[in-house]
C-alpha positions in Angstrom: -15.3 17.7 -25.4 -14.4 20.5 -23.0 -11.1 21.4 -22.1 -9.6 20.7 -18.5 -9.6 24.8 -18.2 -13.2 25.1 -19.6 -14.5 22.7 -16.8 -12.5 24.5 -14.0 -14.1 27.5 -15.4 -17.7 26.0 -15.0 -16.7 24.5 -11.6 -15.7 28.1 -10.6 -18.7 29.9 -11.9 -20.8 27.4 -10.1 -19.0 28.0 -7.0 -19.3 31.6 -6.8 -23.2 31.4 -8.0 -23.3 29.4 -4.3 -21.0 32.0 -2.6 -23.5 33.4 -0.1 -25.2 29.6 0.5 -21.4 28.3 1.5 -20.5 31.6 3.5 -23.6 30.8 5.6 -22.6 27.4 6.5 -19.3 28.4 7.6 -20.7 31.2 9.6 -23.4 28.7 11.0 -20.6 26.3 11.9 -18.3 29.0 13.7 -21.2 30.5 15.8 -22.3 27.2 17.2 -19.3 25.3 17.8 -19.2 21.5 19.2 -16.2 19.8 20.3 -15.3 16.2 19.0 -17.8 13.7 19.2 -20.6 16.3 20.7 -20.8 17.4 16.8 -24.7 16.5 16.6 -26.0 19.7 15.7 -23.1 20.5 13.1 -23.4 17.0 11.6 -27.1 17.9 11.0 -26.3 21.1 9.4 -24.0 19.3 7.1 -26.4 16.5 6.2 -28.9 19.0 5.5 -26.8 20.8 3.2 -25.8 17.6 1.3 -29.3 16.8 0.6 -29.8 20.5 -0.5 -27.1 19.3 -3.1 -29.0 15.4 -3.8 -25.9 14.2 -2.5 -26.7 10.8 -0.8 -24.7 9.9 2.3 -23.8 7.9 5.2 -24.0 9.2 8.5 -23.0 8.4 12.3 -20.1 7.0 11.4 -17.6 7.1 14.3 -20.7 8.5 16.1 -21.0 12.0 14.1 -19.2 11.6 10.7 -21.1 11.3 7.2 -19.5 10.2 3.8 -21.1 10.5 0.8 -20.1 10.5 -2.9 -20.1 11.9 -6.6 -19.2 9.4 -9.4 -17.4 10.3 -12.5 -18.4 9.6 -16.1 -15.4 6.6 -16.1 -13.7 4.3 -14.1 -10.9 5.2 -11.7 -9.7 6.1 -8.1 -11.6 7.6 -5.1 -10.4 10.7 -4.1 -11.6 11.9 -0.6 -12.3 15.5 0.1 -12.1 16.2 4.0 -13.8 18.9 6.7 -13.3 18.6 10.1 -16.5 19.0 12.0 -14.9 19.4 15.7 -13.9 22.7 17.5 -11.1 23.3 20.2 -12.0 24.5 23.9 -10.8 28.5 23.8 -13.0 30.1 26.5 -11.4 33.3 25.7 -12.1 33.3 22.2 -13.9 35.8 20.4 -16.7 33.3 19.1 -16.4 30.8 22.0 -19.7 29.2 23.3 -20.3 30.8 26.9 -21.4 27.4 28.1 -18.9 25.3 27.1 -15.8 27.2 26.2 -16.1 25.9 22.7 -14.6 27.5 19.9 -13.7 27.1 15.9 -9.9 28.3 16.8 -8.6 26.2 13.9 -10.8 27.1 11.3 -12.7 23.9 11.0 -16.2 25.9 10.1 -14.1 27.1 7.0 -13.3 23.4 5.9 -16.9 22.0 6.2 -17.4 25.4 3.9 -14.8 24.7 1.5 -15.9 20.7 1.2 -19.5 21.4 0.1 -17.8 24.0 -1.9 -16.0 21.4 -4.0 -19.1 19.4 -4.2 -20.7 22.6 -5.6 -18.1 23.1 -8.4 -18.2 19.1 -9.1 -22.0 19.1 -9.8 -21.5 21.8 -12.1 -23.1 20.9 -15.6 -20.6 18.8 -17.6 -17.9 18.4 -15.0 -18.5 15.2 -13.5 -19.1 13.3 -16.6 -15.7 14.0 -17.7 -13.9 13.2 -14.9 -12.7 9.3 -14.0 -13.3 7.6 -10.3 -15.2 9.1 -7.7 -15.2 11.9 -5.0 -15.7 10.8 -1.6 -17.1 13.8 0.4 -16.1 13.1 4.3 -17.0 15.2 7.3 -14.8 13.7 10.3 -15.3 14.2 14.0 -13.0 14.7 17.0 -9.7 16.1 14.8 -8.6 18.0 17.8 -7.1 15.8 20.6 -9.2 16.9 23.5 -11.3 16.1 26.5 -9.5 12.8 26.8 -11.5 11.8 29.8 -15.2 11.6 28.1 -13.7 9.5 25.1 -11.9 7.3 27.1 -15.3 6.5 28.8 -17.1 5.9 25.4 -14.3 4.1 24.8 -15.0 1.9 27.9 -18.6 1.9 27.2 -17.7 0.0 23.5 -19.0 3.2 21.7 -15.6 4.0 20.3 -12.8 1.4 19.4 -10.3 4.5 19.0 -10.4 8.1 20.5 -10.1 10.5 17.4 -12.2 11.1 14.2 -9.8 9.8 11.6 -8.3 7.1 13.4 -11.6 5.5 14.3 -13.0 6.4 10.4 -9.9 3.5 9.7 -10.7 1.2 12.2 -14.1 1.2 11.1 -12.9 0.7 7.5 -14.7 4.3 6.4 -11.2 4.9 4.1 -11.0 1.4 2.8 -12.0 2.5 -0.5 -10.4 5.9 -0.6 -7.1 5.8 -3.0 -6.1 9.3 -1.9 -7.2 11.8 0.5 -6.9 15.6 0.6 -8.2 18.7 2.6 -7.7 22.5 2.6 -7.0 24.2 5.9 -7.1 27.8 7.1 -3.6 29.6 7.7 -3.1 32.5 10.3 0.4 33.6 8.6 0.2 36.1 5.9 3.0 34.9 4.2 1.0 31.5 3.3 -0.3 33.9 0.7 -3.5 32.3 -1.0 -2.1 28.8 -1.3 0.6 26.8 0.5 1.6 23.4 1.2 2.0 22.6 4.9 3.5 19.9 7.2 2.4 16.6 7.9 0.8 14.6 10.9 0.4 10.9 10.4 -1.0 9.8 13.6 -0.7 10.3 17.3 0.0 8.3 20.5 -2.4 8.8 23.5 -1.4 7.3 26.9 -4.2 7.9 29.8 -2.2 8.2 33.2 -4.0 7.9 36.8 -2.2 9.2 39.7 -3.3 7.7 43.1 -2.0 9.3 46.1 -2.2 12.7 48.2 -1.0 15.9 46.1 1.9 17.6 46.9 4.7 19.4 45.7 7.4 17.5 43.7 10.4 19.1 45.9 8.5 20.0 49.3 7.1 16.5 49.9 10.6 15.1 50.9 12.1 16.5 54.5 15.4 17.0 53.2 17.7 16.1 49.9 20.3 13.3 50.0 22.6 15.7 51.7 20.4 16.4 54.3 19.7 19.9 53.5 15.9 20.9 53.8 14.1 21.7 50.9 13.3 25.6 52.2 17.0 25.8 52.3 17.9 24.7 49.5 15.6 26.6 47.5 17.2 29.8 49.2 20.6 28.4 48.8 19.6 28.0 45.1 18.2 31.3 44.8 21.4 33.1 46.2 23.8 31.2 43.8 25.5 33.5 41.1 24.3 33.4 37.7 26.9 31.8 35.2 28.0 33.6 31.9 
């Protein structure tokens, strides 16, 4: 029976053999960024690569998400390896789409390459049969919370229950069979070295607020303060006030 170190070496060799294939996936995603719930081409690319690896998978989860499995040789837990499909909108980014301003400024293109790399390593000869449980390969949409009005419209149309990818996966039950989930993120901090454990964010609350009325500066909208000083004179008086040390 192969040792753990031997299995690791086998998996690493398989990943290295697919090095150019994996880098090409990441670069393709980098150069074709799509914001959350718009990731049609990105999802199609990931689906194509999963097919190339012979991994059956479901599509269209939370609109653009994907999920497939690799099954070990023994009974055990299901561990999810996650990659995120979406980009931000950063018009000034070096790799921004000139039409949409979308850009992978947060490294999700690398996440998808790493998720597929994990699949390649696990499929190396003799590896899966020695593992217990399953690995769920999950590509989730809409991790970045942007385009709130667009997502609210999708919600109003009944196309989304919740307005972010992982939350919608949970609502739909796509994480119900997962015992543990993990993902790898890039970093821009040299101090992190080759590997670091970051913080956590377990959820968020979003409030959509609509203001109705005439646009006005909050201070200039009033004719005078409570003490009768007009706004312009008040601003002048504050500007003349000596600073405190």
